[in-house]
TITORVEX-17160 format. One record per residue: residue number from 0; chain; x, y, z of N, C-alpha, C in turn. Coordinates in nm, 4 decimals, decimal comma, padded with zeros to 6 digits. Example, Ala and Ser with C-alpha at 12.3 -4.5 7.8 and 13.67 -1.06 7.14 Angstrom:
% TITORVEX-17160
+-----+---+----------+----------+----------+----------+----------+----------+----------+----------+----------+
:   k : c :      nc1 :      nc2 :      nc3 :     cac1 :     cac2 :     cac3 :      cc1 :      cc2 :      cc3 :
+-----+---+----------+----------+----------+----------+----------+----------+----------+----------+----------+
:   0 : A :  01,3190 : -00,5690 :  00,7800 :  01,2300 : -00,4500 :  00,7800 :  01,3200 : -00,3300 :  00,7800 :
:   1 : A :  01,2850 : -00,2250 :  00,7080 :  01,3670 : -00,1060 :  00,7140 :  01,2900 :  00,0030 :  00,7870 :
+-----+---+----------+----------+----------+----------+----------+----------+----------+----------+----------+
This chain:
% TITORVEX-17160
+-----+---+----------+----------+----------+----------+----------+----------+----------+----------+----------+
:   k : c :      nc1 :      nc2 :      nc3 :     cac1 :     cac2 :     cac3 :      cc1 :      cc2 :      cc3 :
+-----+---+----------+----------+----------+----------+----------+----------+----------+----------+----------+
:   0 : A : -05,3044 :  01,2961 : -02,3820 : -05,2798 :  01,2381 : -02,2765 : -05,2069 :  01,3939 : -02,2147 :
:   1 : A : -05,2155 :  01,3860 : -02,0169 : -05,1940 :  01,5490 : -02,0140 : -05,0698 :  01,5671 : -02,0116 :
:   2 : A : -04,9905 :  01,6340 : -01,9544 : -04,8390 :  01,6478 : -01,9492 : -04,7777 :  01,6057 : -01,8771 :
:   3 : A : -04,8925 :  01,6383 : -01,7360 : -04,8555 :  01,5957 : -01,5467 : -04,9012 :  01,3722 : -01,5957 :
:   4 : A : -05,0160 :  01,3387 : -01,7182 : -04,9799 :  01,2421 : -01,6172 : -04,8818 :  01,1324 : -01,7453 :
:   5 : A : -04,7491 :  01,1507 : -01,8805 : -04,7246 :  01,1502 : -01,9243 : -04,5486 :  01,1340 : -01,8420 :
:   6 : A : -04,5218 :  01,2561 : -01,7183 : -04,4511 :  01,3111 : -01,7042 : -04,4754 :  01,1596 : -01,5265 :
:   7 : A : -04,5789 :  01,1903 : -01,4758 : -04,5995 :  01,0217 : -01,4701 : -04,5820 :  00,8877 : -01,4503 :
:   8 : A : -04,6009 :  00,8617 : -01,6022 : -04,5147 :  00,7615 : -01,6328 : -04,3641 :  00,7071 : -01,6266 :
:   9 : A : -04,3877 :  00,8301 : -01,6631 : -04,1920 :  00,8530 : -01,6981 : -04,1274 :  00,8641 : -01,6178 :
:  10 : A : -04,2134 :  00,8698 : -01,4833 : -04,1577 :  00,8932 : -01,3033 : -04,1020 :  00,7394 : -01,3177 :
:  11 : A : -04,3372 :  00,6778 : -01,2628 : -04,2798 :  00,5702 : -01,2351 : -04,1649 :  00,4590 : -01,3969 :
:  12 : A : -04,1938 :  00,4432 : -01,4611 : -04,1346 :  00,3698 : -01,5639 : -03,9716 :  00,3560 : -01,4850 :
:  13 : A : -03,9119 :  00,4691 : -01,4796 : -03,8145 :  00,4513 : -01,3946 : -03,7536 :  00,4557 : -01,2297 :
:  14 : A : -03,8645 :  00,4294 : -01,1037 : -03,8947 :  00,3409 : -01,0704 : -03,8891 :  00,2488 : -01,0218 :
:  15 : A : -04,0055 :  00,2180 : -01,1361 : -03,9369 :  00,0473 : -01,2084 : -03,8202 :  00,0061 : -01,2445 :
:  16 : A : -03,7987 :  00,0232 : -01,3454 : -03,6084 :  00,0663 : -01,3711 : -03,5504 :  00,0579 : -01,3168 :
:  17 : A : -03,5090 :  00,1583 : -01,1812 : -03,4574 :  00,0853 : -01,0337 : -03,4586 : -00,0179 : -00,9391 :
:  18 : A : -03,5944 : -00,0715 : -00,8743 : -03,6312 : -00,1542 : -00,8231 : -03,5895 : -00,2940 : -00,9927 :
:  19 : A : -03,6017 : -00,2865 : -01,0481 : -03,5167 : -00,4132 : -01,1235 : -03,4119 : -00,3882 : -01,1421 :
:  20 : A : -03,3117 : -00,2823 : -01,1365 : -03,1369 : -00,2959 : -01,1259 : -03,1227 : -00,3745 : -00,9236 :
:  21 : A : -03,1487 : -00,3271 : -00,9005 : -03,0886 : -00,3410 : -00,8413 : -03,1316 : -00,4457 : -00,7038 :
:  22 : A : -03,2401 : -00,4237 : -00,5834 : -03,2670 : -00,5967 : -00,5559 : -03,3246 : -00,6806 : -00,6802 :
:  23 : A : -03,3624 : -00,6181 : -00,7739 : -03,3776 : -00,7252 : -00,9070 : -03,2556 : -00,8463 : -00,9770 :
:  24 : A : -03,1405 : -00,7797 : -00,9501 : -03,0272 : -00,7787 : -01,0878 : -03,0079 : -00,8248 : -00,9012 :
:  25 : A : -02,9545 : -00,8596 : -00,7722 : -02,9195 : -00,8900 : -00,6195 : -02,9627 : -01,0175 : -00,6535 :
:  26 : A : -03,0670 : -01,0649 : -00,6759 : -03,0878 : -01,1453 : -00,6570 : -03,1294 : -01,2353 : -00,7220 :
:  27 : A : -03,2104 : -01,2185 : -00,8614 : -03,1094 : -01,3155 : -00,9717 : -03,0247 : -01,3806 : -00,9895 :
:  28 : A : -02,8748 : -01,2702 : -00,9850 : -02,7265 : -01,3178 : -00,9540 : -02,7273 : -01,3941 : -00,8167 :
:  29 : A : -02,7858 : -01,4013 : -00,7264 : -02,7993 : -01,5364 : -00,5980 : -02,8472 : -01,6540 : -00,6977 :
:  30 : A : -02,9831 : -01,6401 : -00,6973 : -03,0023 : -01,7991 : -00,7955 : -02,9263 : -01,8332 : -00,9098 :
:  31 : A : -02,8642 : -01,7287 : -00,9425 : -02,7669 : -01,8035 : -01,0612 : -02,6935 : -01,8608 : -01,0210 :
:  32 : A : -02,5675 : -01,8006 : -00,8260 : -02,4893 : -01,8458 : -00,8363 : -02,4974 : -01,9343 : -00,7587 :
:  33 : A : -02,6218 : -01,9698 : -00,7347 : -02,6443 : -02,1178 : -00,6301 : -02,6950 : -02,1802 : -00,7745 :
:  34 : A : -02,7308 : -02,2231 : -00,8774 : -02,7740 : -02,2640 : -00,9401 : -02,6302 : -02,3234 : -01,0333 :
:  35 : A : -02,5474 : -02,2072 : -01,0738 : -02,3683 : -02,2979 : -01,0436 : -02,3561 : -02,3443 : -00,9955 :
:  36 : A : -02,2853 : -02,2996 : -00,8347 : -02,2673 : -02,4271 : -00,7874 : -02,2689 : -02,5101 : -00,7318 :
:  37 : A : -02,3871 : -02,6138 : -00,8008 : -02,4067 : -02,7360 : -00,8081 : -02,3661 : -02,7848 : -00,9186 :
:  38 : A : -02,3877 : -02,7147 : -01,0517 : -02,4040 : -02,7208 : -01,2112 : -02,2639 : -02,7321 : -01,2310 :
:  39 : A : -02,1747 : -02,7149 : -01,1658 : -02,0259 : -02,6921 : -01,2975 : -01,9368 : -02,7622 : -01,1816 :
:  40 : A : -01,8737 : -02,7937 : -01,1983 : -01,7480 : -02,9913 : -01,2400 : -01,6387 : -02,8897 : -01,1446 :
:  41 : A : -01,6151 : -03,0195 : -01,1178 : -01,4702 : -02,8842 : -00,9761 : -01,5378 : -02,9668 : -00,8480 :
:  42 : A : -01,4413 : -02,9337 : -00,7380 : -01,4717 : -02,8930 : -00,5858 : -01,5351 : -02,8184 : -00,6432 :
:  43 : A : -01,6132 : -02,7817 : -00,4577 : -01,6545 : -02,7137 : -00,4366 : -01,6589 : -02,6038 : -00,4142 :
:  44 : A : -01,5078 : -02,5981 : -00,3496 : -01,4626 : -02,4551 : -00,3468 : -01,4354 : -02,3318 : -00,4615 :
:  45 : A : -01,4126 : -02,4391 : -00,6103 : -01,4124 : -02,3977 : -00,7062 : -01,5213 : -02,3250 : -00,7551 :
:  46 : A : -01,5426 : -02,5031 : -00,7627 : -01,7112 : -02,4311 : -00,8068 : -01,8143 : -02,3013 : -00,7805 :
:  47 : A : -01,8386 : -02,2635 : -00,6710 : -01,9071 : -02,1720 : -00,6082 : -01,7495 : -02,0956 : -00,6162 :
:  48 : A : -01,6341 : -02,0640 : -00,5902 : -01,5990 : -01,8555 : -00,6666 : -01,6128 : -01,9626 : -00,7607 :
:  49 : A : -01,6183 : -01,9547 : -00,9101 : -01,6521 : -01,9445 : -01,0200 : -01,8218 : -01,9234 : -01,0585 :
:  50 : A : -01,8731 : -01,9705 : -00,9792 : -02,0104 : -01,9735 : -00,9723 : -02,0369 : -01,8007 : -00,9540 :
:  51 : A : -01,9671 : -01,8295 : -00,8080 : -01,9946 : -01,6400 : -00,7993 : -01,9438 : -01,5160 : -00,8973 :
:  52 : A : -01,7962 : -01,5417 : -00,9593 : -01,7337 : -01,4463 : -01,0791 : -01,8758 : -01,4453 : -01,1563 :
:  53 : A : -01,9221 : -01,5852 : -01,2143 : -01,9858 : -01,5923 : -01,3444 : -02,1585 : -01,4320 : -01,2973 :
:  54 : A : -02,1966 : -01,4270 : -01,1572 : -02,3169 : -01,3591 : -01,1274 : -02,3324 : -01,2226 : -01,1269 :
:  55 : A : -02,1600 : -01,1782 : -01,0071 : -02,1093 : -01,0155 : -01,0761 : -02,1255 : -01,0117 : -01,1886 :
:  56 : A : -02,0729 : -01,0451 : -01,2707 : -02,0901 : -01,0576 : -01,3903 : -02,2494 : -00,9987 : -01,4262 :
:  57 : A : -02,3261 : -01,1129 : -01,3593 : -02,4644 : -01,1382 : -01,4160 : -02,5332 : -00,9599 : -01,3747 :
:  58 : A : -02,5293 : -01,0034 : -01,2182 : -02,5920 : -00,8619 : -01,1084 : -02,5645 : -00,7186 : -01,2461 :
:  59 : A : -02,4419 : -00,7352 : -01,2450 : -02,3768 : -00,5769 : -01,3526 : -02,5112 : -00,5629 : -01,5055 :
:  60 : A : -02,4965 : -00,6346 : -01,5868 : -02,5294 : -00,7152 : -01,7502 : -02,7356 : -00,6479 : -01,6800 :
:  61 : A : -02,7432 : -00,7622 : -01,5652 : -02,8721 : -00,7708 : -01,5596 : -02,9092 : -00,5662 : -01,5121 :
:  62 : A : -02,8331 : -00,5491 : -01,4506 : -02,8523 : -00,3809 : -01,4379 : -02,8893 : -00,2793 : -01,5637 :
:  63 : A : -02,7914 : -00,2952 : -01,6048 : -02,7664 : -00,2660 : -01,7355 : -02,9296 : -00,2078 : -01,8362 :
:  64 : A : -02,9041 : -00,4287 : -01,8555 : -03,0252 : -00,4640 : -01,9543 : -03,2128 : -00,3916 : -01,8825 :
:  65 : A : -03,1738 : -00,3183 : -01,7209 : -03,2991 : -00,2862 : -01,6447 : -03,2937 : -00,1581 : -01,7586 :
:  66 : A : -03,2229 : -00,0731 : -01,7881 : -03,2313 :  00,0813 : -01,8109 : -03,1907 :  00,0243 : -01,9838 :
:  67 : A : -03,1297 : -00,0543 : -02,0572 : -03,1294 : -00,0498 : -02,1637 : -03,3684 : -00,1037 : -02,2096 :
:  68 : A : -03,4173 : -00,1750 : -02,1319 : -03,5102 : -00,2337 : -02,2610 : -03,5725 : -00,1184 : -02,2733 :
:  69 : A : -03,6959 : -00,2028 : -02,3758 : -03,7276 : -00,0974 : -02,4121 : -03,8729 : -00,0436 : -02,3318 :
:  70 : A : -03,9311 : -00,1299 : -02,2110 : -03,9940 : -00,1007 : -02,1641 : -03,9187 : -00,0977 : -01,9598 :
:  71 : A : -03,9471 : -00,0967 : -01,8746 : -03,9424 : -00,1459 : -01,6973 : -03,9978 : -00,2469 : -01,6947 :
:  72 : A : -04,1477 : -00,3034 : -01,7482 : -04,2564 : -00,4016 : -01,7503 : -04,0736 : -00,5138 : -01,8128 :
:  73 : A : -04,0889 : -00,5122 : -01,9221 : -03,9917 : -00,6310 : -01,9779 : -03,8608 : -00,6385 : -01,9435 :
:  74 : A : -03,8430 : -00,5283 : -01,8644 : -03,6527 : -00,5434 : -01,8000 : -03,7533 : -00,6321 : -01,6070 :
:  75 : A : -03,8933 : -00,6279 : -01,6058 : -03,9168 : -00,6494 : -01,4505 : -03,9573 : -00,7711 : -01,5200 :
:  76 : A : -04,0170 : -00,8731 : -01,6175 : -04,0586 : -00,9792 : -01,6545 : -03,9545 : -01,0532 : -01,7579 :
:  77 : A : -03,8505 : -01,0192 : -01,7585 : -03,7287 : -01,0991 : -01,8186 : -03,6235 : -01,1358 : -01,7102 :
:  78 : A : -03,6393 : -01,0146 : -01,6239 : -03,5416 : -01,0179 : -01,4797 : -03,6224 : -01,1955 : -01,4066 :
:  79 : A : -03,7148 : -01,2133 : -01,3494 : -03,8159 : -01,2346 : -01,3268 : -03,7813 : -01,4107 : -01,4139 :
:  80 : A : -03,7640 : -01,3945 : -01,5095 : -03,8551 : -01,5439 : -01,5950 : -03,6784 : -01,6098 : -01,5576 :
:  81 : A : -03,5272 : -01,5037 : -01,5054 : -03,4184 : -01,5489 : -01,5038 : -03,4302 : -01,6196 : -01,3441 :
:  82 : A : -03,5183 : -01,5693 : -01,3441 : -03,4416 : -01,5450 : -01,1501 : -03,5802 : -01,6985 : -01,1418 :
:  83 : A : -03,6530 : -01,7146 : -01,2232 : -03,7112 : -01,8804 : -01,1979 : -03,6812 : -01,9383 : -01,2789 :
:  84 : A : -03,5692 : -01,9596 : -01,3681 : -03,5539 : -02,0066 : -01,4277 : -03,3856 : -02,1027 : -01,3105 :
:  85 : A : -03,3212 : -02,0048 : -01,2534 : -03,2067 : -02,0171 : -01,2106 : -03,3253 : -02,0929 : -01,0814 :
:  86 : A : -03,3213 : -02,0568 : -01,0577 : -03,4609 : -02,1195 : -00,8550 : -03,4938 : -02,2579 : -00,8903 :
:  87 : A : -03,5531 : -02,2766 : -01,0399 : -03,5723 : -02,3484 : -01,0351 : -03,4643 : -02,4261 : -01,0773 :
:  88 : A : -03,4337 : -02,4564 : -01,1201 : -03,2541 : -02,5556 : -01,1103 : -03,2402 : -02,5828 : -00,9857 :
:  89 : A : -03,1586 : -02,4022 : -00,8898 : -03,1146 : -02,4553 : -00,8127 : -03,1757 : -02,6081 : -00,7078 :
:  90 : A : -03,3305 : -02,5240 : -00,7129 : -03,3497 : -02,6111 : -00,6079 : -03,3504 : -02,7250 : -00,6620 :
:  91 : A : -03,4264 : -02,7447 : -00,7774 : -03,4738 : -02,9052 : -00,8136 : -03,3349 : -03,0080 : -00,7331 :
:  92 : A : -03,1950 : -02,9198 : -00,7716 : -03,1062 : -03,0265 : -00,7658 : -03,0817 : -03,0398 : -00,5930 :
:  93 : A : -03,1175 : -02,9329 : -00,5662 : -03,1372 : -02,9998 : -00,4212 : -03,2109 : -03,0506 : -00,3243 :
:  94 : A : -03,3619 : -03,1263 : -00,4317 : -03,4843 : -03,1828 : -00,3672 : -03,3754 : -03,2831 : -00,4562 :
:  95 : A : -03,3853 : -03,3134 : -00,5442 : -03,2712 : -03,3793 : -00,5872 : -03,1200 : -03,4847 : -00,5112 :
:  96 : A : -03,0386 : -03,4169 : -00,4990 : -02,9383 : -03,4551 : -00,5048 : -02,9285 : -03,4462 : -00,3167 :
:  97 : A : -03,0378 : -03,4031 : -00,2509 : -02,9879 : -03,3374 : -00,1078 : -02,8542 : -03,2001 : -00,0865 :
:  98 : A : -02,8156 : -03,1926 :  00,0280 : -02,7361 : -03,0602 :  00,0548 : -02,6040 : -03,1118 : -00,0170 :
:  99 : A : -02,5584 : -03,1055 : -00,0248 : -02,3649 : -03,1652 :  00,0573 : -02,2932 : -03,0006 :  00,0548 :
+-----+---+----------+----------+----------+----------+----------+----------+----------+----------+----------+
């Protein structure tokens, strides 16, 4: 592999990690906040505040994971999987119980 190709791959991997870290982490944290606000016990206000605080920590963890993963693609797939699970929980509960 030529040096130019190696540099391009490294830059593309870094760009993918940035996309996973910033908008991907925000999206996944938002989806988990939605899901946790419906799952956590207590009043709606307390559950929402707790879910939002957990989502802040999850957003930071996702950003760190994006750069700690073995590859950018692995970080992207795990972030998509985590967000997909949260979306399924949140929208499934909305479909079952309705909006409250």
